[in-house]
VOFIRO-462251 format. One record per residue (C-alpha): residue in three letters; residue number from 1; x, y, z. Coordinates in pm, whole numbers, plus 32768, in hexadecimal, padded with zeros to 4 digits. Each point is the difference from the previous one (the first is absolute). Layout:
// residues N
   residuo   num     c1     c2     c3
       ALA   NUM      X      Y      Z
...
END
This chain:
// residues 147
   residuo   num     c1     c2     c3
       MET     1   2A03   3E59   A1A9
       PRO     2   818E   7FCF   805D
       GLU     3   8080   7ED5   8046
       SER     4   8088   7F8F   816C
       HIS     5   812D   7F81   8047
       PRO     6   80FF   7FD0   812B
       PRO     7   80F6   811C   8004
       SER     8   812A   7EFC   8004
       GLN     9   7F85   7F5A   7EBF
       VAL    10   80B7   8061   7EBD
       LEU    11   7F1E   8072   7EC9
       VAL    12   8071   800B   7EB4
       ARG    13   7F1B   80D8   7F14
       ALA    14   8016   7F7B   7E8F
       THR    15   7F05   8036   7EE8
       GLY    16   7F4B   80EC   80D8
       ARG    17   7FAF   7EFE   80F6
       VAL    18   808E   7FC3   8168
       LEU    19   80AC   7EC0   7FFE
       PRO    20   8032   7F5D   8171
       GLU    21   8107   7F24   8054
       ALA    22   8000   7EA8   7FDE
       PRO    23   7FEF   7F22   812F
       ALA    24   8161   7F74   806F
       SER    25   7FBD   7EA8   7FD4
       ARG    26   7F91   8008   7E80
       ARG    27   8141   80FD   7FF3
       TRP    28   80FA   7EF8   8079
       TRP    29   7F44   7EE1   7F3C
       ALA    30   8022   80C8   7EC9
       ARG    31   8190   8017   804E
       LEU    32   8009   7E8D   804B
       ILE    33   7F53   7F82   7EDF
       ASP    34   80F6   810C   7F0A
       ALA    35   8114   7F7A   80C3
       ALA    36   7FB9   7E81   7FCF
       ALA    37   7FCD   8048   7EAC
       VAL    38   8163   808B   7FD2
       CYS    39   808C   7EE6   80AA
       LEU    40   7F31   7F01   7F5C
       LEU    41   8089   8085   7EB3
       CYS    42   8150   7F8B   8005
       PRO    43   7FC1   7E91   8043
       THR    44   7EFC   7FD3   7F1C
       VAL    45   80DE   809D   7EED
       TRP    46   810B   7F14   8074
       ALA    47   7F0B   7EC1   8001
       VAL    48   7F8F   804A   7E9F
       LEU    49   8143   804C   7F6F
       SER    50   809D   7EAA   80B0
       VAL    51   7F0A   7F2B   7F7B
       TRP    52   7FEE   80AF   7E81
       PRO    53   808B   7ED7   7F16
       GLY    54   8178   807A   7F9D
       PHE    55   7FFD   8136   80E5
       ASP    56   8169   8020   80BB
       PRO    57   7FBE   7FCF   8172
       SER    58   8111   810D   804D
       LEU    59   7F5B   80F8   7F12
       ALA    60   7EA0   7FAC   80BA
       GLN    61   8099   804F   812F
       ALA    62   808D   816B   7F7A
       PHE    63   7EB3   803E   7F6B
       ALA    64   7F60   7FA7   8162
       ALA    65   80F0   8103   80D6
       LEU    66   7FC4   8115   7EEB
       SER    67   7E88   7FB4   8030
       TYR    68   800B   8081   8166
       PRO    69   803B   817F   7FB4
       ALA    70   7F3E   7FC3   7EB2
       GLY    71   7EF5   7FA4   80B8
       ALA    72   8039   8101   811F
       ILE    73   8010   8113   7EEB
       LEU    74   7EA4   7F91   7F2F
       LEU    75   7F51   7FB2   815A
       GLY    76   807D   814C   808A
       ALA    77   7F70   80AB   7EB4
       LEU    78   7EBC   7F72   8030
       TYR    79   8014   8068   816C
       GLY    80   8040   8152   7F92
       ARG    81   7EC2   8013   7F14
       GLY    82   7F23   7F4F   80FA
       PHE    83   7FEB   7EBC   7F69
       SER    84   80CB   7F0C   80D0
       PRO    85   7F73   7EAD   8040
       GLY    86   7FF3   8044   8162
       GLN    87   7F44   816C   7FD9
       LEU    88   7F1A   7F5B   7EFD
       LEU    89   7F94   7ECA   8100
       MET    90   8008   80DA   8125
       ARG    91   7F33   8119   7F4A
       VAL    92   80F8   8125   806E
       LYS    93   80D1   80E5   7F39
       SER    94   8133   80C4   8076
       ARG    95   8003   8184   7FD8
       ARG    96   80B4   8103   8039
       THR    97   7F94   80C9   812B
       ARG    98   8026   815A   7F77
       ASP    99   7F39   7FF2   7EED
       GLY   100   7F5B   7EA8   7FDB
       ARG   101   80A1   7FA1   7ECA
       VAL   102   809E   7E96   7FC0
       VAL   103   816D   7FCB   8074
       GLY   104   8061   7FD0   7E9A
       ALA   105   80C8   7EE7   7F63
       PHE   106   8158   807F   8032
       ARG   107   7FD5   804A   816A
       GLY   108   7F56   7EA6   8035
       SER   109   8114   7F3E   7F52
       LEU   110   80FE   80A9   80E2
       ARG   111   7F2A   7FBF   8141
       PHE   112   7FF8   7E93   7F84
       LEU   113   816F   7FE6   7FB3
       GLY   114   8060   80A2   814A
       VAL   115   7F0A   7F0B   80A2
       ALA   116   8089   7ED7   7F72
       PHE   117   8144   8036   802E
       LEU   118   7FFB   8084   815E
       PRO   119   8099   7ED2   809F
       LEU   120   8131   8050   7F27
       TRP   121   800D   8179   803F
       ILE   122   7FF6   7F9B   8191
       TRP   123   80F9   7F01   7FD0
       LEU   124   80EF   810E   7F49
       LEU   125   7F9A   80FA   80FD
       VAL   126   8071   7F30   812B
       THR   127   812A   7F51   7F5F
       GLY   128   806A   80ED   7F02
       GLY   129   7FF5   7EDA   7F1E
       ASP   130   8120   7F28   80BF
       PRO   131   7F5A   7E9F   8047
       GLY   132   8108   7FE9   8132
       ALA   133   7FAC   8121   80AF
       ILE   134   7ED3   7F52   80AD
       GLY   135   809A   7EC7   7FFD
       TRP   136   7F39   7F2C   7F46
       ASP   137   8135   7F5F   7F58
       ASP   138   806E   7F6B   816A
       ASP   139   804A   7E9B   8040
       VAL   140   7F03   7F73   80D8
       ILE   141   7FF2   7EAD   80BF
       VAL   142   7EE8   7F71   80C2
       THR   143   803F   7F3B   8135
       THR   144   7F49   7F38   8108
       ARG   145   7F7D   8099   8152
       ARG   146   80C2   7F81   811F
       ALA   147   7F11   7F82   812E
END
């Protein structure tokens, strides 16, 4: 008996089975969990290395700064293979719509790097890299209101 589904729903065929799209709430929770994992990796590395006996604090900051893109690449590769923390906890898996295969580690890493540095990309696009273009370095004074 053929499976019935709403005509607007995207279906993917993988391993001979039709896989319907996961609910939006589960997809968003998976994304938020993955984003939190990337964001929490950097301060965790810094905290662990800064309390390590004999470890230079400035070197700990450098390792923490490098752990952000490294974490994005690692978790992106896991996402691409379908094993990111968010996907595992929410029981979803990202697949290509054209053939039902997983996204792939390389494409997943590129996606996570792009999203991890999205604020930087927006800032570069808007200002051209010039911090004075928006007026973030303008002097500001706070005054009292007149009655």
